[in-house]
Residue, then its C-alpha position, 0 to 999 in steps of 0.5 A: m482500510r483502503w475501502l474505508l478511505l475510498v468511501c470517505t473520499l467519495f463522501a467528501f466529494v459529495l459534501c463538496f458539491t452540495r455545500q453552498g459556501a465557498g469555505a465549506w466547498g474548499f475544505w471538502l474539496l481539499l479533503g477529497l483531493v487528499g483522500v484520492f491521494a491516500t486511497t490511490l496509495a493504499f490500493v497500490q500498496a495492497r496490489i504490491a503486497g499481493n504480488a510480492r514474494g515471501e521470504s525465501l531464505s531464513e536468517y540462518d541461511l542468509k548468514r551461511l550465504r554471507e560466509g560463502k557457504d550454501p544455504l541448508g534449505h536449498d538444493r544445489s541442483l536448482r542453480 
């Protein structure tokens, strides 16, 4: 999806700089700027999701932690 956003943004800028009328130029420039913002957020989200840790504890283990007990899936020696 982020690559499609990038291609559409670049296409909007190409259309912006090839139009003769001021209205069309402004419209495609606005679409290009919105596209730059959306594309940047999409690439940032993909980068964050790629580096994020997965869930390390199950719901049951989280419930045990809230009760003050050790989670079953983890060894005590790791603390």
